[in-house]
DSSP file (Angstrom, degrees, kcal/mol; ACC not computed):
  #  RESIDUE AA STRUCTURE BP1 BP2  ACC     N-H-->O    O-->H-N    N-H-->O    O-->H-N    TCO  KAPPA ALPHA  PHI   PSI    X-CA   Y-CA   Z-CA
    1    1 A M              0   0    0      0, 0.0     2,-0.4     0, 0.0    23,-0.2   0.000 360.0 360.0 360.0 145.1   34.1    9.2   22.7
    2    2 A T  E     -a   24   0A   0     21,-2.2    23,-3.3     2,-0.0     2,-0.4  -0.964 360.0-151.3-127.5 145.8   30.7   10.7   23.6
    3    3 A I  E     +a   25   0A   0     -2,-0.4    23,-0.2    21,-0.2    21,-0.0  -0.976  19.2 174.4-120.7 131.5   28.5   10.0   26.6
    4    4 A S  E     -a   26   0A   0     21,-2.7    23,-3.2    -2,-0.4    26,-0.1  -0.963  38.6-132.7-134.6 148.4   24.8   10.3   26.5
    5    5 A P  S    S+     0   0    0      0, 0.0    24,-0.4     0, 0.0    21,-0.1   0.553  73.7 115.4 -76.6  -4.6   21.9    9.6   28.9
    6    6 A Q  S    S-     0   0    0     19,-0.2    55,-0.3     1,-0.1    21,-0.3  -0.278  80.3 -96.4 -61.9 149.5   20.1    7.9   26.0
    7    7 A Q    >>  -     0   0    0     53,-3.1     4,-1.9    52,-0.1     3,-0.7  -0.348  36.9-110.2 -62.8 149.2   19.5    4.2   26.4
    8    8 A A  H 3> S+     0   0    0      1,-0.3     4,-2.6     2,-0.2     5,-0.2   0.829 115.6  58.4 -54.8 -38.3   22.1    2.0   24.6
    9    9 A G  H 3> S+     0   0    0      1,-0.2     4,-1.9     2,-0.2    -1,-0.3   0.898 107.2  46.7 -61.1 -41.0   19.6    0.9   21.9
   10   10 A F  H <> S+     0   0    0     -3,-0.7     4,-2.2    50,-0.2    -1,-0.2   0.870 110.6  53.6 -68.5 -36.0   18.9    4.5   20.8
   11   11 A N  H  X S+     0   0    0     -4,-1.9     4,-2.5     2,-0.2    -2,-0.2   0.919 107.6  50.5 -63.0 -42.8   22.6    5.2   20.8
   12   12 A R  H  X S+     0   0    0     -4,-2.6     4,-2.2     1,-0.2    -2,-0.2   0.911 110.1  50.3 -61.5 -41.8   23.2    2.2   18.5
   13   13 A E  H  X S+     0   0    0     -4,-1.9     4,-3.0     1,-0.2    -1,-0.2   0.913 110.9  49.2 -61.3 -42.5   20.5    3.5   16.2
   14   14 A L  H  X S+     0   0    0     -4,-2.2     4,-2.8     2,-0.2     6,-0.3   0.909 109.1  52.0 -64.4 -43.2   22.1    6.9   16.1
   15   15 A I  H  X>S+     0   0    0     -4,-2.5     5,-1.8     1,-0.2     4,-0.7   0.925 115.0  42.5 -58.2 -45.6   25.5    5.5   15.4
   16   16 A K  H  <5S+     0   0    0     -4,-2.2     3,-0.5     3,-0.2    -2,-0.2   0.934 116.1  47.3 -67.4 -47.0   24.1    3.6   12.4
   17   17 A E  H  <5S+     0   0    0     -4,-3.0    -2,-0.2     1,-0.2    -1,-0.2   0.890 121.6  35.1 -63.2 -41.6   21.9    6.4   11.1
   18   18 A K  H  <5S-     0   0    0     -4,-2.8    -1,-0.2    -5,-0.2    -2,-0.2   0.409 103.7-125.9 -96.2   1.2   24.6    9.1   11.3
   19   19 A H  T  <5 -     0   0    0     -4,-0.7    -3,-0.2    -3,-0.5     2,-0.2   0.914  40.4-173.6  54.9  46.8   27.5    6.8   10.4
   20   20 A L      < -     0   0    0     -5,-1.8    -1,-0.2    -6,-0.3     4,-0.1  -0.468  21.4-161.7 -73.7 142.4   29.4    7.8   13.5
   21   21 A N        +     0   0    0     -2,-0.2     2,-0.3     2,-0.1    -1,-0.1  -0.075  65.2  71.3-117.0  33.1   32.9    6.5   13.8
   22   22 A F  S    S-     0   0    0     -7,-0.0     2,-0.1   -20,-0.0    -2,-0.1  -0.946  90.6 -85.6-140.1 162.8   33.4    7.0   17.5
   23   23 A D        -     0   0    0     -2,-0.3   -21,-2.2     1,-0.0     2,-0.5  -0.439  30.6-164.5 -70.9 139.6   32.1    5.4   20.6
   24   24 A L  E     -a    2   0A   0    -23,-0.2   -21,-0.2    -2,-0.1     2,-0.2  -0.906  16.2-165.1-124.7  99.2   28.7    6.7   22.0
   25   25 A L  E     -a    3   0A   0    -23,-3.3   -21,-2.7    -2,-0.5     2,-0.4  -0.505  15.3-124.1 -89.0 153.9   28.4    5.4   25.5
   26   26 A S  E     -a    4   0A   0    -23,-0.2   -19,-0.1    -2,-0.2   -18,-0.0  -0.823  15.9-168.5-100.4 135.2   25.2    5.3   27.6
   27   27 A D    >   -     0   0    0    -23,-3.2     3,-2.4    -2,-0.4     6,-0.1  -0.737  19.1-151.2-119.9  78.6   25.0    7.0   31.0
   28   28 A P  G >  S+     0   0    0      0, 0.0     3,-1.2     0, 0.0     4,-0.1  -0.244  80.0   2.3 -55.9 131.2   21.7    5.8   32.5
   29   29 A G  G 3  S-     0   0    0     32,-0.4     5,-0.1   -24,-0.4   -23,-0.1   0.616 115.8 -87.3  69.3  11.9   20.2    8.3   34.8
   30   30 A N  G <> S+     0   0    0     -3,-2.4     4,-2.7    31,-0.1    -1,-0.2   0.827  79.5 152.7  57.6  33.7   23.0   10.8   34.1
   31   31 A R  H <> S+     0   0    0     -3,-1.2     4,-1.6     2,-0.2    -2,-0.1   0.908  71.1  43.1 -63.9 -42.7   25.1    9.2   36.9
   32   32 A V  H  > S+     0   0    0      2,-0.2     4,-1.3     1,-0.2    -1,-0.2   0.944 115.1  49.6 -67.6 -46.3   28.5   10.1   35.3
   33   33 A A  H  4>S+     0   0    0      1,-0.2     5,-2.7     2,-0.2     3,-0.4   0.887 108.5  54.2 -58.8 -39.0   27.3   13.6   34.4
   34   34 A E  H ><5S+     0   0    0     -4,-2.7     3,-1.6     1,-0.2    -1,-0.2   0.888 101.2  59.1 -62.2 -39.3   26.0   14.0   38.0
   35   35 A T  H 3<5S+     0   0    0     -4,-1.6    -1,-0.2     1,-0.3    -2,-0.2   0.857 110.0  43.2 -57.0 -36.1   29.5   13.1   39.3
   36   36 A Y  T 3<5S-     0   0    0     -4,-1.3    -1,-0.3    -3,-0.4    -2,-0.2   0.359 116.0-114.7 -92.5   4.7   30.9   16.1   37.4
   37   37 A G  T < 5S+     0   0    0     -3,-1.6    -3,-0.2    -4,-0.2    -2,-0.1   0.828  79.3 125.1  69.1  31.8   28.1   18.4   38.4
   38   38 A L      < +     0   0    0     -5,-2.7    32,-2.7    -8,-0.1     2,-0.3   0.403  32.8 110.7-105.0   1.4   26.8   18.7   34.8
   39   39 A V  E     +B   69   0B   0     -6,-0.3     2,-0.4    30,-0.2    28,-0.0  -0.592  38.8 177.8 -86.5 136.8   23.2   17.7   35.1
   40   40 A H  E     -B   68   0B   0     28,-2.7    28,-2.4    -2,-0.3     2,-0.3  -0.992  26.3-122.1-134.7 147.3   20.4   20.2   34.7
   41   41 A A  E     -B   67   0B   0     -2,-0.4    26,-0.2    26,-0.2    25,-0.1  -0.646  25.5-121.3 -86.6 140.6   16.6   19.7   34.8
   42   42 A I        -     0   0    0     24,-3.1     5,-0.1    -2,-0.3    -1,-0.0  -0.702  32.2-120.6 -79.6 123.6   14.5   20.7   31.8
   43   43 A P     >  -     0   0    0      0, 0.0     4,-2.5     0, 0.0     3,-0.5  -0.286  23.2-111.4 -63.7 152.7   12.0   23.4   32.8
   44   44 A E  H  > S+     0   0    0      1,-0.2     4,-1.8     2,-0.2     5,-0.1   0.872 116.5  52.1 -54.0 -43.7    8.3   22.5   32.3
   45   45 A E  H  > S+     0   0    0      1,-0.2     4,-1.1     2,-0.2    -1,-0.2   0.866 112.5  45.5 -65.4 -34.3    7.8   25.1   29.5
   46   46 A L  H  > S+     0   0    0     -3,-0.5     4,-2.8     2,-0.2    -1,-0.2   0.848 106.0  60.8 -74.7 -34.1   10.8   23.8   27.6
   47   47 A K  H  X S+     0   0    0     -4,-2.5     4,-2.4     1,-0.2    -2,-0.2   0.913 103.4  51.0 -55.7 -43.4    9.7   20.2   28.2
   48   48 A Q  H  X S+     0   0    0     -4,-1.8     4,-2.0     2,-0.2    -1,-0.2   0.874 109.1  50.6 -64.6 -36.9    6.5   21.0   26.2
   49   49 A V  H  X S+     0   0    0     -4,-1.1     4,-1.4     2,-0.2    -2,-0.2   0.933 109.4  51.0 -64.7 -45.9    8.6   22.5   23.4
   50   50 A Y  H ><>S+     0   0    0     -4,-2.8     5,-2.8     1,-0.2     3,-0.6   0.939 110.4  49.3 -54.8 -48.3   10.7   19.3   23.3
   51   51 A L  H ><5S+     0   0    0     -4,-2.4     3,-1.6     1,-0.3    -1,-0.2   0.865 105.1  57.2 -63.1 -36.7    7.6   17.2   23.1
   52   52 A Q  H 3<5S+     0   0    0     -4,-2.0    -1,-0.3     1,-0.3    -2,-0.2   0.817 108.1  48.6 -62.9 -29.5    6.1   19.3   20.3
   53   53 A F  T <<5S-     0   0    0     -4,-1.4    -1,-0.3    -3,-0.6    -2,-0.2   0.329 124.1-105.9 -90.6   6.5    9.3   18.5   18.3
   54   54 A G  T < 5S+     0   0    0     -3,-1.6     2,-0.9     1,-0.2    -3,-0.2   0.673  75.8 138.5  79.6  17.2    8.9   14.8   19.1
   55   55 A I      < +     0   0    0     -5,-2.8     2,-0.8    -6,-0.2    -1,-0.2  -0.830  25.5 177.5 -99.5 101.9   11.8   14.7   21.6
   56   56 A D     >  -     0   0    0     -2,-0.9     4,-2.4     1,-0.2     3,-0.4  -0.847  11.2-173.4-108.7  96.6   10.6   12.6   24.5
   57   57 A L  H  > S+     0   0    0     -2,-0.8     4,-3.0     1,-0.2     6,-0.5   0.822  84.2  60.4 -62.1 -31.3   13.4   12.3   27.0
   58   58 A E  H  > S+     0   0    0      2,-0.2     4,-1.3     1,-0.2     5,-0.3   0.933 110.4  41.9 -59.4 -44.0   11.4    9.8   29.1
   59   59 A K  H  4 S+     0   0    0     -3,-0.4    -2,-0.2     2,-0.2    -1,-0.2   0.954 121.0  39.7 -66.8 -51.8   11.4    7.5   26.1
   60   60 A Y  H  < S+     0   0    0     -4,-2.4   -53,-3.1     1,-0.2   -50,-0.2   0.876 124.4  36.7 -70.3 -38.2   15.0    8.0   25.0
   61   61 A N  H  < S-     0   0    0     -4,-3.0   -32,-0.4   -55,-0.3    -1,-0.2   0.608 100.1-128.6 -94.2 -11.9   16.6    8.1   28.4
   62   62 A G  S  < S+     0   0    0     -4,-1.3     2,-0.3    -5,-0.4    -3,-0.2   0.723  77.1  76.6  75.0  20.0   14.4    5.5   30.1
   63   63 A D  S    S-     0   0    0     -6,-0.5     3,-0.3    -5,-0.3    -2,-0.2  -0.957  78.3-123.0-151.1 170.5   13.4    7.6   33.1
   64   64 A D  S    S+     0   0    0     -2,-0.3    -6,-0.1     1,-0.2    -7,-0.0   0.106  78.3 105.3-104.0  22.9   11.1   10.4   33.9
   65   65 A S        -     0   0    0     -8,-0.1   -23,-0.2     2,-0.1    -1,-0.2   0.763  66.6-149.3 -75.8 -24.9   13.7   12.8   35.3
   66   66 A W        +     0   0    0     -3,-0.3   -24,-3.1     1,-0.2     2,-0.3   0.940  48.0 140.4  49.3  51.6   13.7   15.2   32.3
   67   67 A T  E     -B   41   0B   0    -26,-0.2   -26,-0.2   -10,-0.1    -1,-0.2  -0.902  31.2-173.2-120.1 152.2   17.4   15.9   32.9
   68   68 A L  E     -B   40   0B   0    -28,-2.4   -28,-2.7    -2,-0.3     2,-0.3  -0.965  27.0-112.1-137.0 154.4   20.2   16.4   30.5
   69   69 A P  E     -B   39   0B   0      0, 0.0   -30,-0.2     0, 0.0     3,-0.0  -0.635  35.9-111.5 -81.7 147.4   24.0   16.8   30.9
   70   70 A M        -     0   0    0    -32,-2.7     2,-0.1    -2,-0.3    20,-0.1  -0.563  44.8 -96.9 -70.6 142.6   25.5   20.2   30.0
   71   71 A P        +     0   0    0      0, 0.0    17,-2.0     0, 0.0     2,-0.3  -0.410  58.7 163.9 -62.9 132.3   27.6   19.8   26.9
   72   72 A G  E     -C   87   0C   0     15,-0.2     2,-0.4    -2,-0.1    15,-0.2  -0.990  30.8-149.4-148.6 156.3   31.3   19.5   27.9
   73   73 A R  E     -C   86   0C   0     13,-2.6    13,-2.0    -2,-0.3     2,-0.4  -0.998  19.9-179.2-128.8 131.9   34.6   18.4   26.5
   74   74 A F  E     -C   85   0C   0     -2,-0.4     2,-0.5    11,-0.2    11,-0.2  -0.984  19.7-157.4-132.6 139.9   37.3   16.8   28.6
   75   75 A I  E     -C   84   0C   0      9,-2.2     8,-3.4    -2,-0.4     9,-1.3  -0.983  19.7-174.4-113.9 119.6   40.7   15.6   27.9
   76   76 A I  E     -C   82   0C   0     -2,-0.5     6,-0.2     6,-0.3    -2,-0.0  -0.959  15.4-137.9-118.8 125.5   41.8   13.1   30.5
   77   77 A D    >   -     0   0    0      4,-2.7     3,-2.2    -2,-0.5    30,-0.0  -0.152  34.8 -93.3 -77.2 177.1   45.3   11.7   30.5
   78   78 A R  T 3  S+     0   0    0      1,-0.3    -1,-0.1     2,-0.1    -2,-0.0   0.662 125.4  59.4 -67.8 -15.1   46.1    8.0   31.2
   79   79 A S  T 3  S-     0   0    0      2,-0.1    -1,-0.3     0, 0.0     3,-0.1   0.476 120.7-107.5 -88.3  -2.8   46.6    8.8   34.9
   80   80 A G  S <  S+     0   0    0     -3,-2.2     2,-0.4     1,-0.3    -2,-0.1   0.577  72.9 142.4  87.9  10.3   43.0   10.0   35.1
   81   81 A V        -     0   0    0      1,-0.0    -4,-2.7     2,-0.0     2,-0.6  -0.724  54.4-125.7 -87.8 130.0   44.0   13.7   35.4
   82   82 A I  E     +C   76   0C   0     -2,-0.4    -6,-0.3    -6,-0.2     3,-0.1  -0.658  31.7 175.4 -75.6 117.8   41.7   16.1   33.6
   83   83 A R  E     +     0   0C   0     -8,-3.4     2,-0.3    -2,-0.6    -7,-0.2   0.611  67.6  19.6 -99.1 -17.2   44.0   18.2   31.4
   84   84 A Y  E     +C   75   0C   0     -9,-1.3    -9,-2.2     2,-0.0     2,-0.4  -0.967  62.5 177.5-153.8 135.6   41.3   20.2   29.6
   85   85 A A  E     +C   74   0C   0     -2,-0.3     2,-0.4   -11,-0.2   -11,-0.2  -0.988   4.3 170.3-143.0 132.5   37.7   21.0   30.5
   86   86 A E  E     +C   73   0C   0    -13,-2.0   -13,-2.6    -2,-0.4     2,-0.4  -0.950   6.7 173.5-142.7 119.1   35.3   23.1   28.7
   87   87 A V  E     +C   72   0C   0     -2,-0.4   -15,-0.2   -15,-0.2     3,-0.0  -0.993   2.5 168.3-129.8 133.1   31.6   23.2   29.6
   88   88 A N        -     0   0    0    -17,-2.0     5,-0.1    -2,-0.4    -2,-0.0  -0.960  32.9-144.7-145.4 125.3   29.0   25.5   28.2
   89   89 A P  S    S+     0   0    0      0, 0.0     2,-1.0     0, 0.0    -1,-0.1   0.740  89.4  81.6 -62.2 -19.7   25.2   25.2   28.7
   90   90 A D  S >  S-     0   0    0      1,-0.2     3,-2.1   -19,-0.1   -20,-0.0  -0.767  70.2-161.3 -87.4 103.8   24.8   26.5   25.1
   91   91 A Y  T 3  S+     0   0    0     -2,-1.0    -1,-0.2     1,-0.3   -19,-0.0   0.637  85.1  66.3 -63.1 -13.2   25.4   23.4   23.1
   92   92 A T  T 3  S+     0   0    0     -3,-0.0     2,-0.7     2,-0.0    -1,-0.3   0.640  83.5  84.0 -83.0 -12.9   26.1   25.5   20.0
   93   93 A V    <   +     0   0    0     -3,-2.1    -5,-0.1    -5,-0.1    -3,-0.0  -0.814  60.6 162.4 -92.7 116.1   29.3   26.9   21.6
   94   94 A R        -     0   0    0     -2,-0.7    -7,-0.0    -7,-0.0     2,-0.0  -0.963  40.7-102.3-135.0 149.4   32.1   24.5   20.9
   95   95 A P        -     0   0    0      0, 0.0    -9,-0.0     0, 0.0     0, 0.0  -0.368  44.8-101.4 -68.7 150.8   35.9   24.7   21.1
   96   96 A E    >>  -     0   0    0      1,-0.1     4,-1.6    -2,-0.0     3,-0.8  -0.485  27.0-124.7 -68.0 139.9   37.8   25.0   17.8
   97   97 A P  H 3> S+     0   0    0      0, 0.0     4,-2.8     0, 0.0     5,-0.2   0.860 110.6  59.7 -54.8 -36.5   39.3   21.7   16.7
   98   98 A E  H 3> S+     0   0    0      1,-0.2     4,-2.4     2,-0.2     5,-0.2   0.869 102.4  53.5 -61.3 -36.2   42.7   23.4   16.5
   99   99 A E  H <> S+     0   0    0     -3,-0.8     4,-1.8     2,-0.2    -1,-0.2   0.940 112.2  42.9 -62.8 -47.6   42.5   24.3   20.2
  100  100 A V  H  X S+     0   0    0     -4,-1.6     4,-2.4     1,-0.2    -2,-0.2   0.900 113.4  51.7 -67.1 -41.3   41.8   20.7   21.2
  101  101 A I  H  X S+     0   0    0     -4,-2.8     4,-2.5     1,-0.2    -1,-0.2   0.902 107.9  53.6 -62.2 -41.1   44.4   19.3   18.9
  102  102 A G  H  X S+     0   0    0     -4,-2.4     4,-1.8    -5,-0.2    -1,-0.2   0.906 109.1  48.0 -60.3 -42.5   47.0   21.7   20.3
  103  103 A I  H  X S+     0   0    0     -4,-1.8     4,-1.1     2,-0.2    -1,-0.2   0.914 110.9  50.9 -64.9 -43.0   46.2   20.5   23.9
  104  104 A L  H >X S+     0   0    0     -4,-2.4     4,-0.6     1,-0.2     3,-0.5   0.906 108.6  51.8 -61.3 -41.3   46.5   16.9   22.8
  105  105 A K  H >< S+     0   0    0     -4,-2.5     3,-0.9     1,-0.2    -1,-0.2   0.873 104.8  56.7 -63.3 -37.3   49.9   17.6   21.2
  106  106 A E  H 3< S+     0   0    0     -4,-1.8    -1,-0.2     1,-0.2    -2,-0.2   0.793 104.3  54.1 -63.0 -27.8   51.1   19.2   24.4
  107  107 A L  H << S+     0   0    0     -4,-1.1    -1,-0.2    -3,-0.5    -2,-0.2   0.610  83.3 108.9 -83.9 -12.5   50.3   16.0   26.2
  108  108 A L    <<        0   0    0     -3,-0.9    -3,-0.0    -4,-0.6    -4,-0.0  -0.355 360.0 360.0 -64.0 143.2   52.3   13.8   23.9
  109  109 A P              0   0    0      0, 0.0    -1,-0.1     0, 0.0    -3,-0.1   0.515 360.0 360.0 -68.2 360.0   55.5   12.4   25.5
């Protein structure tokens, strides 16, 4: 599952366009991300770069906050306990799938 501040309609378009086979939930106003302390504001100079590339967060997210959540991966057990957390402001840095699979296997009964 993935959570994005994009409006649900844009998420549905993305799922269809990219043939995604997992849930893409909408987090209006980054409320869930804010709960985890993951929200950051886009600086004005970067905002202009986004706009030059046609990325209009006001349009996609439905508000004028120009905020995004930091990329993170969480494994939460059925009791609601976070068993794994990895957050990195650099969206290109991601955990190896084997690492995450190993953690999931450890959680199996």
